[in-house]
N, C-alpha and C positions, 0 to 999 in steps of 0.2 A: 809317363809311360808305365803300363802295368808291369809288375815284376812278380814272378810266381815260382814257388817250389812245386815240383812234380815228382811223384814216385815212379820209378822205372820198373816195368814188368819185364822179366827176363825173356819171356816169349814175345814181348811187344804186342800183346793182345789189346792193350789199351788203345792202339791206333784205330781200332774198329769200334770202340766203345764210346758212349756219351761221356763227356768230360765235364766235371764241375770243379773249377779252380777256386780256391778260397782267396778272397780279395785281400786278406791280411797276411798272405804268405809271399815268398820271394824266391826267385830262381836260385837253386843251389844253397838255400839257407833256411833259417828259421828265426822266429821272433826271439829277440834278446831282451825282453822287457822286464822279466822278473828278477827279484833278489838284488836290486840295486840299493846302494846306500846314498843318502843325501845329507848335505850339510849346508845350511843357509849362512853365508858369511864369507869373508875373504881369507879365512885361515882354515887349514885342515889339521892343525897340530893336535887337537884333543879328540881322540877317537870316540869318546863317550858322547860327543855331540852329533854323531851320525845317527840317522834313523833309516830303517829299512823300508823300502816301498817298491811298487811296481810302476813302470812307465806305461803310457804317457803320463807326464806330471807337469803341472803348472803351479809354481810356488806362489805367484802373486795372488791367485784367487783364494788361497788359504789365509791371507792376511786380512786384518780389519780395514774397512773403508775409513779414510781419514782425509780431512780437508787440506792437510799438509801436502798431499800429492796432487796430481793433475787431473782436471776434468776431462781432458782429451783421452786419458787412459783409465777412466772409471774411478779416479781417486784411490787407486791401489798402487802399492810400491813396486819398485824393481829390485835392484840390489845385485849381489853376486851369489851364485850358488855353485856347489861342487857335487858331482856324482861320481861314484866308483862302483865297480863290479869285479869280482874275482871269479875266474873260471879255469878249468883244466882242459887243454886241447885234447880232442879225441885222436888216438893214434892213427885212425883211418885218414886223418887229414894230411898226413905226411905226403909230400910230393904235390899237394894241392896249393892253390892260391887262396889265402884266407883274408877276408876283409870285413870291416864293420861299416854298416850303412845306417845313416841317420836321415829320417824323412823330414826333420826340421828341429832346430834348437834355437830358441830365442834368448839372447843373441850373442854375437862375438864369441862363438864357441871355440874352445881350444881342447884338443884331445891328445892324451898320452897313453901309451901302453908300456908297462914295465919301465917307466921313466923316460921312454923315448918319445919325443915330441912328434906328433903326426901332422899337425897343421891347425890353422885358424880359419873360421868362416864367419865373417861379420854379419852377413844377411841371415836373418832369423827365419825366413820362409822357404829357403832353398834346401833341397835334398842333396846329400853329399856322402862320399864313400872314401875310406882309407884302407890301403893295403897294410895288413899287420903281419904278413908272413915272415918278414926278416927278423922280427922281434919276439916271436913266440918262444916260450920256454917249454919244451916237450917233457911231459911227465911231471910238470910242476904247476903250481898256481900262477896264473897270469892276472894282472890287474889293469883294467881300463879305467882311466880317470878323465872326466869331462868338466871343464869350467865354463859357465855361462855368465857373461858380464852384461847386466842390464842396469847399470848404475845411472845411465841417462834415462830416467824413468819416463820423462815427457818427450819421447822420441817419435811418437806416432800420433795421428789424428784420431785413432781408434784403439781399442784395447788389443794388445798383442800377447799378453801373458808373459811368463818367464820360465825358462828351463827346457828340458827335453820333453816337449809337449806333443811329439808325434812318435810313431813307432821306430824301434831300432831293430836291426837284423844282423846276425852273424852269418856270413856267406862263405861257402867253399866252392871253388871252381877248379877245373883242371888247368894245368899250365898252358894248354891250348884251348881257347874258349871264345865264345861270342858274348860280349857284354850286352845286356838288354838295351842299354842306351845307344848301342851301335847298330840297331835294327830300324830300318825305315820301311813301313808298309804303305803302299798307296794303290789307288785304282785309277789309272789314267783314262780309262774308258769305262763308262757305266751305263747300262740300260737293263731293262727287265729280262731280256733274253740272253744277254752276253756281257761279260765284263773282262777287263784285263787286269790281272794281279801283277804288281811289280814289288818285289822285295829286294832291298839292298842291305847288305850287312858287312861287317868287318870281322874277320877271324883274327884274333889276337894270339900271337905266339910269344910267350914270355921266356922261352928257352933260348939258348945260344945258337942252336942249329935248326935248320929247316926240318919241318915235320910233314910227312904225307898224311892228309886228312880227307875224310869224306863228310860232306854236309848235306843232310836231307831236310827238305822243307815239306811238312805235312800241313795241309789245311783241312781241318776236321769240322764237319757239320755240327750244328747245335744238337741235333737228335742222334748224333753218332754216325760213323762211317766217313770215309775219306772223300773230300771234294776233289782233291788231287794230291799227288806226291811227286816231287822232283829231287834229283840228286846232282851235286857237283863234286868233283874231286880236285884237289889242288895240293901243291907242295908249299905249305905255309912257311914263309920266311920269318925270321925274328921281327916282331913288330906287328903292324896291322896289315891285313890282306883282304882287299875288297872282293866281294862276290855279289852276283846278281842273279835273281830268279825272275823269269817272266812267264806267265801262263794265262791262257784264255780259259774262262770258266763260263759254261752255259747254264742258263736258268738259275742265276744267283738269287739268294735270299737277301734282299736289300734291307739295310738298316734305316729305320725312320723313327720319328717321334712316336707314332702309333704302334709300330711293330719294330722294336729295337733288336733285330736279329743279329746275333754275333756268331763268329766263327772262332775256333781255337787254332791259332797259328803256332806251329811247333817247329823249331829249328834244332836238329840233332847233329852234334859234332862227334864223329867216330874217329878214333885214333888207336893204332895197334890192334885193330879188330874189336875194340871195346867202346862202349858209350863213354865219351869224355865229358860232354857238356850238353845241356839242353836250355833253350829259351822257350818259354811258354807265355803267350799273350793272347788276350781276346781282342779280335779286330772286327771291323764292320765294313761292309761294302756299300758305299754311298757316294753321291756326287753333290757338291755344293757350288753355288754361283750367286754372286751379287751383280745386279744390273742397275746402271745409273737411272734408268727410266722405269723399271718394273720391279725393283726390290730384290728379294731373296728367293732362291730356288733350291729345294732339296729333292734330289733324284728327278730333276726336271719339272717339279711341281712348285708353282708359286705359293708362298705362304708368308704369313706375318709372324714375326718373332715376338711372342708375348712373354717378356722377360722380367726378372727381378734381380737386383743386386744382393749379394750376401757377404757377410764377414765370417770369420772362423769360429767365434766363440759360441757357447751355449749357456750363457748365464752362470748358474751355480757351478758348472763344470769348467769355467774358464775356457781355455783353448785346448785342453786335454779331453777331446770329445770322442767317445766311442762311435764306431761306425753305425750302430743301431740307432743312435740319435738322429743322424742324417737320413736314415731310411724313413723314420717316422716323419721328419720335417719335409722331405721331398715328396712323400706320398700325399701329404696335406696340400702342398703347393700344386702338385699335379691335378688334384681334385678341383683346384681353382681355375684350371685352364692354362697354367704356366707351362710353357714348353721350352724356355731358355733361361740360362743363368749367367750372370756376369760375376765371375769370381773376383770380387774387389778386395783389395787392390794389390794382390800378391798371389803367388802360387799357393794352392791349398794342399791339404793332406792327400796322399796318393789314393786312398780308398774312395774319396769323393768323386774322382774322375771315373773310377770303376762303376760307381753307382749311377752316374749320369749315362754311361754306356748302356748299362743294364735296364735303366728305367726310361730312357728316351728323352733326355734333356740335351739341347744344343747349348754349347758352352763358349763364352768369351773368356779366355785365360789371360790374366793381366799380370804384368811384371812389376811395375813401379808406381809409386805415388809421388815421387820427386826424383829429379835428376841431380845436377851438380850443385844446385842451390836449395837451401832448406825452406820449407813452408812454415807457417804459423801453427804451432801446437799449443792450444789454449790451456792455461793452467787454472785460472779462476772461473772458467765458464766460457762458453763459445762466444768469441768476439769480445771477451772481457779482459781488461787488464793488459799485462805485458806477456806476450807469448814466448814459448821456448822455441829455439831454432835447431835443437838437436835432431838427428835423424839419419836416414840412409845416405843422404847427399855427402856425408863425410867419407864414404867409401866408394862413391859412384865411379870416379875416374879409374880407380884401380880394379874394381870388381864388376862393373855393369856388364861388360861383354861376357865374362865368365858366367855370371848369374843368369843372364838372359839366355845364353846358349844352353845351359843346363836345364832351364825350365822347358825349353822346346824339345831337347833330346829326351828328357824323361817322359814327356806326355804326347809326343807327336803321333803315336799310333792309336790314340783314342778317337773313335769315330765321332764322339760327342763334340769334340772341339772344332769350331768353325772359324774362329778368329784368334789371332795373337794380338794382344794390346801391349804397346810399349810404354803406356803411361796414362795416368788419371789426372786431369786438371793441372797438368804441368804449366799450362798457360793461364792459370787463375789470375785475373787482372790485379796487378800490384801485390801479388803474393806468390812469388816475389817479383815477377817480371812486369815491366811497364813499357808503354809505347805512346807516342804522341797522338795516335789515332783514338786513344781513350778519351780525348777531349771532344770528340765528335760522335754523333750517332747514338745508338741505343746499346748499352753494355750491361750485362748482368753482373755488375760489380757489387761485391759484398765487402771487400776490404779497400777502404780509401775511395776517393772520387777523382776521376780524370787522371791525366798523366802525372806521375810522381817522379820527378827528375832524380830524386835521391835513390831510387830503386834501380836494379840492373835492367839493362835493355833486353827486350825480347828477341833481338836479332839472332841469338844463338840457337833458338828453338828449331829452326829449319835444319840447321847443320847437324845438331845432335840427333834429331829424329831420323834423318837420312842414314846416319851412322848406325843407329840401332836397328833400323829396318834391314840394313845390309847384313847384320849379324843373324837375324832371323832367316833371311832368304838363303844364306849359305847352308842352312840346315834343312829348311822346309819351304818348298815352293808350292805346296798343295793348298795352302790357306792364305787368305788376305791378312795383311798387317793393318792394325787400326790403333786408334788412341781416342780417349774421351776428352773432348775439348770444352773448356769452360769459357774461354775468351776468344771465340771464333773471329770476331772482328779484328782483334789484335794479331792472331795467328795468320790470318789471310795476308797480312802485310809482310810477313817474314818467311813465308814458304813452308810453314809447318804442315798444313793439310796436303800440300803437293807431294810430300814424302810418303804419304799413306795410300794404301789401296782403297780403304773405306774409311769414312770420316765420321766419328761419333760426335754428336752435339749434346751437351749437358744443359737441360732446362732452356733450350733456345728454339722451341717449336716455331716461334714467330719468324725465324730466319729461313725456314725450309723453302718457302716459295721463292723468295728473292734470290737465295743462294743457288737454288736449282737452275734458275735462269742465268745467273751471273757466271756460274761455274758448271756448264752443262755436262761436263765429263766427270764430275765429282759424284761418288756414291755416298749419300747422306743417310744417316739413321739416328735414332734417339738412344744414346748410350747411357743416359741417366735422366729420369723424368719424375715429375710429381704425380699425385693421385687424381688430379682433376680430369673430368671427362673430356674437356677440350684438348688436353694433352694426348689422349688416346685417339680422339677424332682426327688429330693431325697425322696420325699414322694410318688409321683405318680408311680415311678418305683420300689418301694420296698413294698412288701406285708406286711411286719412286721412293717412298719411305717404308723401310722393311721392318723396323723394330722399335720397341719401347722397352726400356729397362727401368722398372720402378725402383725408387729409393724409399724403402727397401722391402725385401721379402719378409725379413724377420728382424725384430728389435735386436740391438747389439750393445755390448758394454762399451763405454767411452763415448767420445764426441758429444759430451754432455753439456748441459747448462750449468748454472751456478749450483753450488752445494745447497740442498742435499741431492739434487739430481745427479746420478752417476751413470746413467745409461741413456741411449737414444731410442726414442719411441716411434720411429718412422715406419715400422714394419706393418705388413698385413697381419702378422702373427706376433705375439709377445715373446719374451725370453723363454717361456715354457712351451712355446709352440701352440698356445691356445689361439683360436681364431678371434680376431677383432671384427667389429661390424664392417670395417673397410675391406676385410677379406671377402665377405659375402657380396659386397658391391662389385669388387673386381671379378668375382666368380660370375656375377650376372652379366658382365661384359665379355668374358673370355671363355667360359665353360660351355660345352655343348649339351651335357646331360641336364635335363630339366631340373631347376632349382627355384626355391622361393624362400625368402627370409624377411622378418619384420622386426623393427625396433622402434623405440619411442624417444621423443625429446619434448621439452616444454616449449610451447609456442613462443614465449618471450625470449628464448635463448638465441643469442646471436650466432651466426655461422661464420667460421673462420675460412677465408678463401686463400690462404697462403699456399706456397708450393707444396709443403708437406702436410697440409691440414687433412684430417680424417673426417669421416662421417660422424658427426657429434650426436649420435643416438646411442641409447642404452638398451641392451637386450633384457629388459626386466619389465614386469607388469605389477610393480609396487610403487604407487604414487599417492600423494595426498588426495583424498576424496574430492571430486569436483575439479581437479586440475585440468586445465586445457592443454591437450597434448597433440602432437603431430606424429602419427604413425607412418613410418616410411618403409616401403617395400622394395627389396632388391630381388629382381627375378629376371630370368632370360626367357620366360614364357610370354607370349603376346598379350596376355590378359591376366589380371589378378583381382581377387575378391576378398574383402575383409568381413570377418564376423567377430562380434563381441558378445559373449554369452549367448551364442546361437543366433543373434540378430545380424542380418546382412546389412552392411553399409555401402553396398553397391560394388560394381566392377569398374576397373579402370584399365585403359590401354597403356602398355609400357611405352610404346614408341612415341606417343603424343604427350607423355608426362615429362615435366622438367627434369633434365639430366637422366631420363629413362628411369625415374623413381616414382612409381605410383604412391600417392600419399593421401591420408585422410586426417582431417582435424576433428578430434573427438573430446568428450569430457570423460575423465577417468572414472571407471567403476570397477571394483575388484571382480575377479573371475577368470575368464579364459578368452584369450585373443587367438583367433585362427585366421591365417591367410592361405588362400589357395591359388595356385598358378594353373592356367588353362592353356592347352594346346588343342586347336581345332574344336573348341567347346568342351573338351574333356579335361578332368582334373589330372595334371601331370606331376604336381608337387604340392606338399602341404607343410606348413610350419606353425608351431603352437607356442604361445607364451602363457604361463599361468601365474596367478598371484601366489606368492609363497607366504607361508606362515612363519612362525619363529623357528630359528635354527634348532634342530632336534637330533640330527644324526649325521654320520659320515658315510659316504659311499665310495668304493674304490673299484676301478676297472683297469686291468693291466693289458698291455699290448701283447704280452707273451707270458705264459705261465709254465710252459713245458719246454725243457731244453734237452737236447741229446748231443752226445759227442764230447770230446775233450775241450779244454780251454774255458775261458771265462765267458759269461753271457750277461746280457743286460735286459732287465725288465723295467719298462717305463709305466708307472702306475699313476693314473689320474685320480685324484681324491676330490670329492665334491661335498660341500656342506648342503644338507637338504633339510626340509621341514619334515614333520612326522609322516607326510604322505609321499615323500620322495621327490618333492619339487625343489629344484636348486634354489638356494638363497643367494641371490646376486650380491647383496650388500654385506654378506658375512665376512668377517676378518678374524675369525677364531684362530687361536694358536693351536696348531696340530703337532702332536708328538709321534715319533716313529720308533718302534722297537722291533728288532729282527732276531729270530732264532733260526739256527741252521748255518750252512756254509755260504754266507753272503754278507755283504756290507752295503751301507748307505753311501752312495757317491755324492749325493746332494739333494736338496729340496729347492724347487724353484716355483715362485708364485707369479712371476711375470712383472713384478714391480720395477719401476725405473728409479725409485727413490729409497727403497728399503736398505738399511744398513745392518740388518741382522746377520749373524755369523752363518755363512754358507756351510760351514763344517759341522754346525750343531744339529742334533737330531730333532729339532723342533723349529717351527717357522710359522708365521701368521699367513693365513689364507688371504688371497686378493680376489675380489669378485666371486667369493665362495669356492675358489679352486686352488689346487696345489698339484705339482708334478713331482713324483719321487723317482730317483734313479737308483735302482737296486742291482748291484753287480754280484753274480755268483763267483766263487773262487775256483771253479773247475772240478770240485769234488762232488760225487753223487749224493743224493739225499734230499729230503724235504726242507723247504725254507718257508717260514711263516713271517709275513710282514703285518704287524699290527699298528693301526692308526687310532689315536685317541685325542680327545679334546674335552676340557672341563665342561660338564653339563650336557654333552652330546653322546649319543649311542655310538660306541666304537665300531670299527670294521676291520677286516683282515683279508689278506690275499695269500693263498697257498701256491707256492712255486715248486715244481718237481724237476729236479735235475737228474737225468738218467745216465 
């Protein structure tokens, strides 16, 4: 759920004005990220070992890669870390409820204030909040301490990072208030001419006596002005007091993928004639529906979910990822035609849901990767050696209901979310569950073969699934509950799919037709899929299959092979967010805007047809003279034509080409390759490859160089190695050094490599495929910043950033 701070105008003129809420703020509070001290280790006795830093912070990404750690989590260590911060309460807070809110701490966090223990949260992906009012020392220094225990470093199948890696807020609220998680916005009836708005909320009175209050609901249009306003009065008793607003709204602006229209919902609590509390959230009016025979409908319109799965990290930044990084990444995914995200396999940072609302992505929000039994977390490489069994299952029985409920409460008002997932591949055959049916039929087994009697029975899956579904539905009935199934044949025997509203199939497109007939009331979709065209055809050609979620949208740390590989390269984009050839192929299948792309491979090169195999072509025109090459074209245009040094090699039709890839076999000659895409006989898109000379210079392009307003800002700078004519040198691996003058710092350098063990904290890094991405963070102070990039023997470059 979005949580916002909002400044109150005494005259309440803001009610009629356009509202822009900052996605990194929170109701009644402010960011509490700066001036923390950190100590890595299990003792806090020596003060001189503390260092000052700002949150979010991931201490694992700061450490060197080492084979002694686990391939599952990127060969980076865990450990124990301590954080502390001292602050003096504002006298204006007296009589208020003061709390501290953590968006995520990995993991086993324990929090104290002034020596008073506030609690523990084992789950590292869940947001949580503690009331610190009873322990505040007024007019004195107060100290918050946080311990994060990640000593079980091989506790996940992907990189999780360590520490307070998401935002922290200090929040003040009136003693009578509405907590943002206690608000449920829904639209029971939706069409283009009229909708019904239903808002349920709890007014919490923390005082000992009843309090007369007035609560006003304002729904404000995106362009400003009230859509409507309603008021209720009540005598709020101590504890929670439910209230309900219901209102018809004519000519609503509907939220959709193409036009993600948002409204500002504002709940104002008035007490003793004064504003006591406000809740501000951005909401959307839309309807969703899954149909067993016709797939998914948004606002009554049938559509295919063109999705990708994503994890939390961003390479060099670990999991302490600024919002701007995801803005850039999501923009690139949107250009490829992606309209849906699976947030695998855990709740993500709060701002990411805001971005999905704003940018028009449909979201599957996922809770768990394992339940009461642990999965294999590979230490020496994927499916290599003896796995670790550490993980969330250790806390599942005690915490699963609490964690799942909090995930739904936090995020239920986001229009982008269309499904709640209670688990990913919990039914992975023999990892850990097994069943006699595995001795028959076709099973996508990766661990073991057939029924393994020594493993736990799968019979518990249906019971646990039903229990978790009940938890979700007690909070939200407006969205279906799903799960991503890896062993459908086994789960069918134990009632797991029967507990779900919609059933996700991982890599089991071959089951779609048979299961649709065998289970005619089951809603089936692809919850995790490979890159092959046939996997998409299984969606595109079947009305009853609504979705495909590619593994993955972006490369991620962990779930790696043997050393030296420390990252997974399954993405359409690499760790730096640079597009791979596979990205352009997917764009040719999913995007509507005309596009064309071309890349080459040697004719003798074998093609890999595995689940996660990518187009093995290279976007370069530098080969041995006379080499026999195959130029492959990815386009959504009906026709494409190839030119080499101005000579046409003919046109080809996309739809009759194998895998919709027009291709030409040619002999290499240096110069220029041009491919043109045609719509109705006219050129609609063009792509050019040029032969590059020797590396001669660096070129830098920033996504943003001018910043206004307070707070820190991020500039993402793409650096390219070019020849003397500015042509990118794809083979370049020059070491690039960065020097910064001004009020800014280098957060990291990322080249996209899955095997590099260079220090992510160093101001120098080798290029990969002639490219590098720089993350430059300003410190909030105005003035010029100059970022200089240099490399031995190359002409340097610089980027000037202006902070106003």
